[in-house]
BALOBA-1460 file (C-alpha; in Angstrom, 3 decimals):
// residues 331
<rec num="1" residu="x" x="113.716" y="87.297" z="125.680"/>
<rec num="2" residu="x" x="117.714" y="86.306" z="125.531"/>
<rec num="3" residu="x" x="116.876" y="83.597" z="123.468"/>
<rec num="4" residu="x" x="114.346" y="84.153" z="121.233"/>
<rec num="5" residu="x" x="115.369" y="84.496" z="117.275"/>
<rec num="6" residu="x" x="112.391" y="84.923" z="115.162"/>
<rec num="7" residu="x" x="113.058" y="80.974" z="113.487"/>
<rec num="8" residu="x" x="109.112" y="80.903" z="112.558"/>
<rec num="9" residu="x" x="109.160" y="83.809" z="110.498"/>
<rec num="10" residu="x" x="109.647" y="81.968" z="107.757"/>
<rec num="11" residu="x" x="107.990" y="83.774" z="104.302"/>
<rec num="12" residu="x" x="104.944" y="81.825" z="105.180"/>
<rec num="13" residu="x" x="103.732" y="82.960" z="107.898"/>
<rec num="14" residu="x" x="104.582" y="86.605" z="107.063"/>
<rec num="15" residu="x" x="102.245" y="86.186" z="103.532"/>
<rec num="16" residu="x" x="99.950" y="85.126" z="105.385"/>
<rec num="17" residu="x" x="99.528" y="87.585" z="108.056"/>
<rec num="18" residu="x" x="99.940" y="90.119" z="105.151"/>
<rec num="19" residu="x" x="96.963" y="88.544" z="103.491"/>
<rec num="20" residu="x" x="94.972" y="88.920" z="106.445"/>
<rec num="21" residu="x" x="95.179" y="92.432" z="106.409"/>
<rec num="22" residu="x" x="94.027" y="92.749" z="102.960"/>
<rec num="23" residu="x" x="96.680" y="93.261" z="101.408"/>
<rec num="24" residu="x" x="97.047" y="91.279" z="97.999"/>
<rec num="25" residu="x" x="101.093" y="90.989" z="97.885"/>
<rec num="26" residu="x" x="102.898" y="91.192" z="94.261"/>
<rec num="27" residu="x" x="106.402" y="91.459" z="94.934"/>
<rec num="28" residu="x" x="109.164" y="89.539" z="97.058"/>
<rec num="29" residu="x" x="110.003" y="90.834" z="100.003"/>
<rec num="30" residu="x" x="112.807" y="92.563" z="100.569"/>
<rec num="31" residu="x" x="114.523" y="93.002" z="104.293"/>
<rec num="32" residu="x" x="115.473" y="96.128" z="105.833"/>
<rec num="33" residu="x" x="118.479" y="97.229" z="107.402"/>
<rec num="34" residu="x" x="117.114" y="96.079" z="111.528"/>
<rec num="35" residu="x" x="118.572" y="93.727" z="113.726"/>
<rec num="36" residu="x" x="116.040" y="94.098" z="116.666"/>
<rec num="37" residu="x" x="112.422" y="93.650" z="114.394"/>
<rec num="38" residu="x" x="111.943" y="92.769" z="111.301"/>
<rec num="39" residu="x" x="111.204" y="95.149" z="108.636"/>
<rec num="40" residu="x" x="110.597" y="93.890" z="105.134"/>
<rec num="41" residu="x" x="109.565" y="95.911" z="102.267"/>
<rec num="42" residu="x" x="106.833" y="95.033" z="99.720"/>
<rec num="43" residu="x" x="104.101" y="95.472" z="96.977"/>
<rec num="44" residu="x" x="100.366" y="94.782" z="97.612"/>
<rec num="45" residu="x" x="96.981" y="95.740" z="96.468"/>
<rec num="46" residu="x" x="94.900" y="96.911" z="98.314"/>
<rec num="47" residu="x" x="91.557" y="97.551" z="99.041"/>
<rec num="48" residu="x" x="90.569" y="96.784" z="95.074"/>
<rec num="49" residu="x" x="92.705" y="99.052" z="94.147"/>
<rec num="50" residu="x" x="93.718" y="98.732" z="90.280"/>
<rec num="51" residu="x" x="97.177" y="98.623" z="90.580"/>
<rec num="52" residu="x" x="99.354" y="98.274" z="93.641"/>
<rec num="53" residu="x" x="100.602" y="100.246" z="96.196"/>
<rec num="54" residu="x" x="104.519" y="99.933" z="98.138"/>
<rec num="55" residu="x" x="104.332" y="99.230" z="101.825"/>
<rec num="56" residu="x" x="106.918" y="98.199" z="104.529"/>
<rec num="57" residu="x" x="105.830" y="95.435" z="107.814"/>
<rec num="58" residu="x" x="107.365" y="95.888" z="110.690"/>
<rec num="59" residu="x" x="107.606" y="91.890" z="112.904"/>
<rec num="60" residu="x" x="107.965" y="93.539" z="116.210"/>
<rec num="61" residu="x" x="110.515" y="90.643" z="118.723"/>
<rec num="62" residu="x" x="108.240" y="89.815" z="121.197"/>
<rec num="63" residu="x" x="108.460" y="90.474" z="124.292"/>
<rec num="64" residu="x" x="110.605" y="93.303" z="124.467"/>
<rec num="65" residu="x" x="107.980" y="96.237" z="124.757"/>
<rec num="66" residu="x" x="104.208" y="95.322" z="125.976"/>
<rec num="67" residu="x" x="101.456" y="96.266" z="123.728"/>
<rec num="68" residu="x" x="100.884" y="99.403" z="125.899"/>
<rec num="69" residu="x" x="104.037" y="100.703" z="125.322"/>
<rec num="70" residu="x" x="103.343" y="99.798" z="121.034"/>
<rec num="71" residu="x" x="100.335" y="101.841" z="120.875"/>
<rec num="72" residu="x" x="101.486" y="104.255" z="122.652"/>
<rec num="73" residu="x" x="104.916" y="104.890" z="119.763"/>
<rec num="74" residu="x" x="101.504" y="104.505" z="116.927"/>
<rec num="75" residu="x" x="99.354" y="107.537" z="119.424"/>
<rec num="76" residu="x" x="102.762" y="110.034" z="119.307"/>
<rec num="77" residu="x" x="103.335" y="108.938" z="115.627"/>
<rec num="78" residu="x" x="99.429" y="109.821" z="114.491"/>
<rec num="79" residu="x" x="99.733" y="113.056" z="116.841"/>
<rec num="80" residu="x" x="103.318" y="114.631" z="115.429"/>
<rec num="81" residu="x" x="100.522" y="113.523" z="112.074"/>
<rec num="82" residu="x" x="97.767" y="115.318" z="113.183"/>
<rec num="83" residu="x" x="99.345" y="118.224" z="114.145"/>
<rec num="84" residu="x" x="101.930" y="118.560" z="110.496"/>
<rec num="85" residu="x" x="104.886" y="116.907" z="111.262"/>
<rec num="86" residu="x" x="106.700" y="114.936" z="108.667"/>
<rec num="87" residu="x" x="106.948" y="111.199" z="110.354"/>
<rec num="88" residu="x" x="105.218" y="107.714" z="108.219"/>
<rec num="89" residu="x" x="102.279" y="106.787" z="110.450"/>
<rec num="90" residu="x" x="101.303" y="103.280" z="110.739"/>
<rec num="91" residu="x" x="98.546" y="102.146" z="108.162"/>
<rec num="92" residu="x" x="95.153" y="101.515" z="110.691"/>
<rec num="93" residu="x" x="92.762" y="97.970" z="109.666"/>
<rec num="94" residu="x" x="89.947" y="97.907" z="110.988"/>
<rec num="95" residu="x" x="90.130" y="101.015" z="112.807"/>
<rec num="96" residu="x" x="94.026" y="98.941" z="114.292"/>
<rec num="97" residu="x" x="97.539" y="99.702" z="113.631"/>
<rec num="98" residu="x" x="98.961" y="97.265" z="115.650"/>
<rec num="99" residu="x" x="98.202" y="94.051" z="114.461"/>
<rec num="100" residu="x" x="98.727" y="90.227" z="115.318"/>
<rec num="101" residu="x" x="99.099" y="86.826" z="113.195"/>
<rec num="102" residu="x" x="100.995" y="84.105" z="114.448"/>
<rec num="103" residu="x" x="102.465" y="84.970" z="117.830"/>
<rec num="104" residu="x" x="103.233" y="88.160" z="116.272"/>
<rec num="105" residu="x" x="102.528" y="91.875" z="116.900"/>
<rec num="106" residu="x" x="103.041" y="93.761" z="113.999"/>
<rec num="107" residu="x" x="102.284" y="97.070" z="112.502"/>
<rec num="108" residu="x" x="101.933" y="98.093" z="108.105"/>
<rec num="109" residu="x" x="103.515" y="101.764" z="107.002"/>
<rec num="110" residu="x" x="104.117" y="103.057" z="103.682"/>
<rec num="111" residu="x" x="107.309" y="103.234" z="101.709"/>
<rec num="112" residu="x" x="108.529" y="105.904" z="101.861"/>
<rec num="113" residu="x" x="111.697" y="106.834" z="100.140"/>
<rec num="114" residu="x" x="114.530" y="109.708" z="100.890"/>
<rec num="115" residu="x" x="118.490" y="110.462" z="101.778"/>
<rec num="116" residu="x" x="120.188" y="109.919" z="104.349"/>
<rec num="117" residu="x" x="120.629" y="113.123" z="105.939"/>
<rec num="118" residu="x" x="124.228" y="115.229" z="105.266"/>
<rec num="119" residu="x" x="125.293" y="116.034" z="109.391"/>
<rec num="120" residu="x" x="128.121" y="118.247" z="107.673"/>
<rec num="121" residu="x" x="125.173" y="120.570" z="105.512"/>
<rec num="122" residu="x" x="123.990" y="123.562" z="107.093"/>
<rec num="123" residu="x" x="121.153" y="123.403" z="104.691"/>
<rec num="124" residu="x" x="119.258" y="120.245" z="105.673"/>
<rec num="125" residu="x" x="121.310" y="120.808" z="109.649"/>
<rec num="126" residu="x" x="118.673" y="124.160" z="109.853"/>
<rec num="127" residu="x" x="115.259" y="122.090" z="108.811"/>
<rec num="128" residu="x" x="116.124" y="119.608" z="111.133"/>
<rec num="129" residu="x" x="116.324" y="122.213" z="114.119"/>
<rec num="130" residu="x" x="112.921" y="123.007" z="113.022"/>
<rec num="131" residu="x" x="111.901" y="119.507" z="112.631"/>
<rec num="132" residu="x" x="113.486" y="119.053" z="116.072"/>
<rec num="133" residu="x" x="111.793" y="121.936" z="117.376"/>
<rec num="134" residu="x" x="108.293" y="121.320" z="116.360"/>
<rec num="135" residu="x" x="108.218" y="118.286" z="116.941"/>
<rec num="136" residu="x" x="108.689" y="118.811" z="120.870"/>
<rec num="137" residu="x" x="106.838" y="121.324" z="120.854"/>
<rec num="138" residu="x" x="104.882" y="118.285" z="120.440"/>
<rec num="139" residu="x" x="106.753" y="115.780" z="122.963"/>
<rec num="140" residu="x" x="106.037" y="118.098" z="125.654"/>
<rec num="141" residu="x" x="101.327" y="118.435" z="126.333"/>
<rec num="142" residu="x" x="102.088" y="115.567" z="127.987"/>
<rec num="143" residu="x" x="104.129" y="112.597" z="129.075"/>
<rec num="144" residu="x" x="104.278" y="109.146" z="127.937"/>
<rec num="145" residu="x" x="101.814" y="106.421" z="130.251"/>
<rec num="146" residu="x" x="104.249" y="103.878" z="129.505"/>
<rec num="147" residu="x" x="106.838" y="104.082" z="127.419"/>
<rec num="148" residu="x" x="110.250" y="104.162" z="130.168"/>
<rec num="149" residu="x" x="112.623" y="106.785" z="129.952"/>
<rec num="150" residu="x" x="116.287" y="108.080" z="129.993"/>
<rec num="151" residu="x" x="118.558" y="107.138" z="133.265"/>
<rec num="152" residu="x" x="120.920" y="105.935" z="134.694"/>
<rec num="153" residu="x" x="119.548" y="102.969" z="136.338"/>
<rec num="154" residu="x" x="118.079" y="101.880" z="132.396"/>
<rec num="155" residu="x" x="121.177" y="102.619" z="130.456"/>
<rec num="156" residu="x" x="123.630" y="102.034" z="132.926"/>
<rec num="157" residu="x" x="123.306" y="99.368" z="136.400"/>
<rec num="158" residu="x" x="121.284" y="97.405" z="134.383"/>
<rec num="159" residu="x" x="123.776" y="96.705" z="131.156"/>
<rec num="160" residu="x" x="126.439" y="97.194" z="133.986"/>
<rec num="161" residu="x" x="124.506" y="93.527" z="135.681"/>
<rec num="162" residu="x" x="124.614" y="91.997" z="131.817"/>
<rec num="163" residu="x" x="128.246" y="92.646" z="131.307"/>
<rec num="164" residu="x" x="129.488" y="91.333" z="134.709"/>
<rec num="165" residu="x" x="128.151" y="88.381" z="133.833"/>
<rec num="166" residu="x" x="129.317" y="88.769" z="130.177"/>
<rec num="167" residu="x" x="131.921" y="85.328" z="128.949"/>
<rec num="168" residu="x" x="132.670" y="87.507" z="126.381"/>
<rec num="169" residu="x" x="134.904" y="89.387" z="128.020"/>
<rec num="170" residu="x" x="138.459" y="88.359" z="128.078"/>
<rec num="171" residu="x" x="139.962" y="87.688" z="131.749"/>
<rec num="172" residu="x" x="143.140" y="90.122" z="131.687"/>
<rec num="173" residu="x" x="141.129" y="92.664" z="131.096"/>
<rec num="174" residu="x" x="138.244" y="92.794" z="133.313"/>
<rec num="175" residu="x" x="139.330" y="94.105" z="135.622"/>
<rec num="176" residu="x" x="139.742" y="96.988" z="134.123"/>
<rec num="177" residu="x" x="136.736" y="96.863" z="131.805"/>
<rec num="178" residu="x" x="135.303" y="96.925" z="135.413"/>
<rec num="179" residu="x" x="136.781" y="99.526" z="136.956"/>
<rec num="180" residu="x" x="136.591" y="101.960" z="134.398"/>
<rec num="181" residu="x" x="132.368" y="101.301" z="133.992"/>
<rec num="182" residu="x" x="132.457" y="101.870" z="137.325"/>
<rec num="183" residu="x" x="133.797" y="105.116" z="137.510"/>
<rec num="184" residu="x" x="131.889" y="106.043" z="134.386"/>
<rec num="185" residu="x" x="128.864" y="105.148" z="135.981"/>
<rec num="186" residu="x" x="129.522" y="106.929" z="139.133"/>
<rec num="187" residu="x" x="130.293" y="110.352" z="137.389"/>
<rec num="188" residu="x" x="127.078" y="109.604" z="135.787"/>
<rec num="189" residu="x" x="125.052" y="109.438" z="138.548"/>
<rec num="190" residu="x" x="126.997" y="112.626" z="139.403"/>
<rec num="191" residu="x" x="125.368" y="114.656" z="136.342"/>
<rec num="192" residu="x" x="122.762" y="113.009" z="135.056"/>
<rec num="193" residu="x" x="119.595" y="114.935" z="136.378"/>
<rec num="194" residu="x" x="117.848" y="117.017" z="133.825"/>
<rec num="195" residu="x" x="115.482" y="119.261" z="135.311"/>
<rec num="196" residu="x" x="112.858" y="118.528" z="132.429"/>
<rec num="197" residu="x" x="111.679" y="115.534" z="130.682"/>
<rec num="198" residu="x" x="109.075" y="115.549" z="126.826"/>
<rec num="199" residu="x" x="107.984" y="112.295" z="124.494"/>
<rec num="200" residu="x" x="111.385" y="112.490" z="122.272"/>
<rec num="201" residu="x" x="112.046" y="110.492" z="119.399"/>
<rec num="202" residu="x" x="114.887" y="108.487" z="121.441"/>
<rec num="203" residu="x" x="117.458" y="107.402" z="118.856"/>
<rec num="204" residu="x" x="118.057" y="110.774" z="116.825"/>
<rec num="205" residu="x" x="121.346" y="109.610" z="114.522"/>
<rec num="206" residu="x" x="122.020" y="110.635" z="110.277"/>
<rec num="207" residu="x" x="120.766" y="106.734" z="110.377"/>
<rec num="208" residu="x" x="117.033" y="106.725" z="111.362"/>
<rec num="209" residu="x" x="116.638" y="110.162" z="109.290"/>
<rec num="210" residu="x" x="115.558" y="110.447" z="106.248"/>
<rec num="211" residu="x" x="115.857" y="113.167" z="103.626"/>
<rec num="212" residu="x" x="113.679" y="114.947" z="100.812"/>
<rec num="213" residu="x" x="113.562" y="118.320" z="99.228"/>
<rec num="214" residu="x" x="111.426" y="119.083" z="101.809"/>
<rec num="215" residu="x" x="112.860" y="118.124" z="105.077"/>
<rec num="216" residu="x" x="114.046" y="116.247" z="107.301"/>
<rec num="217" residu="x" x="111.505" y="112.798" z="108.695"/>
<rec num="218" residu="x" x="111.857" y="110.042" z="110.703"/>
<rec num="219" residu="x" x="110.603" y="106.589" z="108.917"/>
<rec num="220" residu="x" x="108.490" y="105.241" z="112.620"/>
<rec num="221" residu="x" x="109.238" y="106.077" z="116.751"/>
<rec num="222" residu="x" x="110.233" y="102.298" z="117.804"/>
<rec num="223" residu="x" x="112.895" y="103.494" z="120.281"/>
<rec num="224" residu="x" x="110.565" y="106.936" z="122.246"/>
<rec num="225" residu="x" x="110.751" y="107.188" z="124.486"/>
<rec num="226" residu="x" x="110.619" y="110.235" z="128.116"/>
<rec num="227" residu="x" x="114.034" y="111.644" z="127.743"/>
<rec num="228" residu="x" x="115.195" y="115.418" z="128.238"/>
<rec num="229" residu="x" x="115.194" y="117.506" z="125.232"/>
<rec num="230" residu="x" x="119.168" y="117.204" z="124.451"/>
<rec num="231" residu="x" x="119.073" y="113.889" z="123.802"/>
<rec num="232" residu="x" x="117.068" y="114.361" z="120.219"/>
<rec num="233" residu="x" x="120.539" y="116.874" z="119.398"/>
<rec num="234" residu="x" x="123.729" y="115.946" z="121.155"/>
<rec num="235" residu="x" x="124.110" y="113.122" z="118.542"/>
<rec num="236" residu="x" x="124.451" y="115.741" z="115.877"/>
<rec num="237" residu="x" x="127.271" y="117.110" z="117.010"/>
<rec num="238" residu="x" x="130.869" y="116.367" z="115.628"/>
<rec num="239" residu="x" x="134.476" y="117.353" z="115.764"/>
<rec num="240" residu="x" x="136.123" y="119.569" z="118.376"/>
<rec num="241" residu="x" x="134.525" y="120.989" z="121.022"/>
<rec num="242" residu="x" x="134.249" y="124.579" z="118.538"/>
<rec num="243" residu="x" x="132.585" y="122.330" z="115.745"/>
<rec num="244" residu="x" x="130.542" y="121.440" z="117.929"/>
<rec num="245" residu="x" x="129.511" y="124.162" z="119.257"/>
<rec num="246" residu="x" x="129.046" y="125.862" z="115.942"/>
<rec num="247" residu="x" x="126.429" y="123.034" z="114.096"/>
<rec num="248" residu="x" x="124.648" y="123.394" z="118.346"/>
<rec num="249" residu="x" x="124.378" y="126.604" z="116.963"/>
<rec num="250" residu="x" x="123.152" y="126.042" z="113.894"/>
<rec num="251" residu="x" x="120.044" y="123.977" z="115.329"/>
<rec num="252" residu="x" x="118.738" y="126.268" z="118.232"/>
<rec num="253" residu="x" x="118.171" y="128.360" z="115.756"/>
<rec num="254" residu="x" x="116.290" y="126.941" z="114.386"/>
<rec num="255" residu="x" x="115.313" y="124.946" z="117.245"/>
<rec num="256" residu="x" x="114.043" y="127.521" z="119.163"/>
<rec num="257" residu="x" x="111.610" y="129.040" z="116.646"/>
<rec num="258" residu="x" x="109.190" y="126.028" z="118.216"/>
<rec num="259" residu="x" x="110.113" y="125.333" z="120.750"/>
<rec num="260" residu="x" x="112.201" y="126.798" z="124.076"/>
<rec num="261" residu="x" x="115.613" y="124.700" z="124.679"/>
<rec num="262" residu="x" x="116.704" y="125.122" z="128.531"/>
<rec num="263" residu="x" x="120.608" y="125.393" z="127.390"/>
<rec num="264" residu="x" x="121.107" y="123.836" z="131.896"/>
<rec num="265" residu="x" x="120.942" y="120.289" z="129.414"/>
<rec num="266" residu="x" x="124.127" y="121.135" z="127.918"/>
<rec num="267" residu="x" x="125.751" y="119.203" z="130.372"/>
<rec num="268" residu="x" x="123.798" y="115.948" z="129.871"/>
<rec num="269" residu="x" x="125.422" y="115.143" z="126.764"/>
<rec num="270" residu="x" x="128.873" y="114.083" z="128.533"/>
<rec num="271" residu="x" x="127.000" y="110.815" z="130.366"/>
<rec num="272" residu="x" x="124.142" y="110.836" z="127.157"/>
<rec num="273" residu="x" x="126.988" y="109.619" z="125.280"/>
<rec num="274" residu="x" x="127.797" y="107.039" z="128.250"/>
<rec num="275" residu="x" x="124.873" y="105.367" z="128.194"/>
<rec num="276" residu="x" x="124.015" y="105.257" z="124.158"/>
<rec num="277" residu="x" x="127.775" y="103.164" z="124.466"/>
<rec num="278" residu="x" x="127.544" y="100.679" z="127.387"/>
<rec num="279" residu="x" x="123.767" y="100.263" z="126.791"/>
<rec num="280" residu="x" x="124.784" y="99.000" z="123.029"/>
<rec num="281" residu="x" x="127.548" y="96.554" z="124.991"/>
<rec num="282" residu="x" x="125.132" y="95.059" z="126.659"/>
<rec num="283" residu="x" x="122.097" y="95.341" z="124.249"/>
<rec num="284" residu="x" x="124.425" y="93.216" z="122.389"/>
<rec num="285" residu="x" x="125.030" y="90.429" z="124.973"/>
<rec num="286" residu="x" x="121.721" y="91.064" z="125.527"/>
<rec num="287" residu="x" x="120.480" y="89.312" z="122.158"/>
<rec num="288" residu="x" x="123.617" y="87.088" z="121.300"/>
<rec num="289" residu="x" x="121.785" y="84.135" z="121.286"/>
<rec num="290" residu="x" x="119.861" y="85.394" z="117.888"/>
<rec num="291" residu="x" x="121.616" y="83.868" z="115.104"/>
<rec num="292" residu="x" x="121.639" y="87.095" z="113.528"/>
<rec num="293" residu="x" x="123.965" y="88.644" z="115.654"/>
<rec num="294" residu="x" x="126.831" y="86.415" z="116.038"/>
<rec num="295" residu="x" x="126.588" y="86.500" z="111.746"/>
<rec num="296" residu="x" x="126.309" y="90.545" z="111.685"/>
<rec num="297" residu="x" x="128.198" y="91.830" z="114.672"/>
<rec num="298" residu="x" x="130.990" y="88.898" z="114.643"/>
<rec num="299" residu="x" x="133.506" y="91.643" z="115.697"/>
<rec num="300" residu="x" x="132.480" y="91.158" z="119.022"/>
<rec num="301" residu="x" x="133.403" y="88.166" z="120.631"/>
<rec num="302" residu="x" x="137.325" y="89.077" z="120.058"/>
<rec num="303" residu="x" x="139.589" y="91.046" z="122.644"/>
<rec num="304" residu="x" x="139.855" y="93.579" z="120.288"/>
<rec num="305" residu="x" x="136.241" y="94.837" z="120.191"/>
<rec num="306" residu="x" x="136.655" y="95.402" z="124.191"/>
<rec num="307" residu="x" x="140.579" y="96.340" z="124.456"/>
<rec num="308" residu="x" x="138.888" y="99.484" z="122.299"/>
<rec num="309" residu="x" x="135.664" y="99.315" z="124.576"/>
<rec num="310" residu="x" x="137.745" y="99.405" z="127.462"/>
<rec num="311" residu="x" x="139.626" y="102.589" z="126.547"/>
<rec num="312" residu="x" x="136.869" y="104.031" z="125.635"/>
<rec num="313" residu="x" x="135.157" y="104.103" z="129.057"/>
<rec num="314" residu="x" x="138.186" y="105.309" z="129.543"/>
<rec num="315" residu="x" x="138.374" y="108.199" z="127.904"/>
<rec num="316" residu="x" x="134.786" y="109.003" z="128.353"/>
<rec num="317" residu="x" x="136.173" y="108.896" z="132.147"/>
<rec num="318" residu="x" x="138.005" y="111.966" z="130.305"/>
<rec num="319" residu="x" x="135.212" y="113.591" z="128.173"/>
<rec num="320" residu="x" x="133.123" y="113.682" z="131.939"/>
<rec num="321" residu="x" x="135.876" y="115.137" z="134.081"/>
<rec num="322" residu="x" x="135.873" y="118.219" z="131.478"/>
<rec num="323" residu="x" x="133.246" y="120.964" z="131.550"/>
<rec num="324" residu="x" x="130.604" y="120.506" z="129.508"/>
<rec num="325" residu="x" x="130.021" y="121.927" z="125.582"/>
<rec num="326" residu="x" x="128.756" y="125.590" z="125.972"/>
<rec num="327" residu="x" x="127.718" y="128.650" z="123.153"/>
<rec num="328" residu="x" x="129.377" y="130.792" z="125.116"/>
<rec num="329" residu="x" x="133.150" y="129.929" z="122.967"/>
<rec num="330" residu="x" x="135.749" y="130.467" z="125.376"/>
<rec num="331" residu="x" x="138.709" y="131.477" z="124.652"/>
């Protein structure tokens, strides 16, 4: 898996895969911003239509998810769409949403445009609160059977093992980096004890959200998994603690119109932040043999980057030692 690089996914294979599903491509294939998968926008005629439609095709990175996990992602999208929650669900061809061609799994989606969500716009944040509340109400109705969950093991301990053997970390930083990471993990083990896990988007940040006048929407659920509800909320928080509290109160006032929120989950925020930080480093390390990664993330192989990460771990260790964010002002 670490050596996989999409080298066999050539234009002819892309076009043949789409033609195999009855899509007569009438435009070029425009690559969209995705490193984990390969995603392209195009126009095509379908089912003898007089005019072409716009679509997006996503070729999944092999060996990342099982077929059962991919199908569970699609099923979650259909559940949300059936509840009138704005997500872009995959199209079906002969009753199938998960398609295969040339050794790849792929899915085709209708193309939907929108603007980037503004996390400093109160009206948009209020809409997002309502959107996530409705989404989580569906998400908690039943668990995933195959998708994984956010855990210290998956996001910290596995990542730590991968980073321990990474030659890109300079030797002079290795003792400080390893020590800081060890301390961060130890505190997360103590603090990350969620009481309830629900089905989540899992990677809910402004870059993964689009906004239209009716409100925000997700274009896919590629990282959906089980986790605490706060995971889909905390990445919208920025600024000092006062600003973070104001933003969270604004979102939760709307969120709780549809889904109850447990304030005890606020103590999980810094552990989840640490998990995301360390997991991201390990993700880049796992994908480094894919030529797209050195090309797009050249700074990952520099001493400066690892000096910054060493400092970031120490700062995160400090945050883990502070009192958790509270909805009650502390004067």
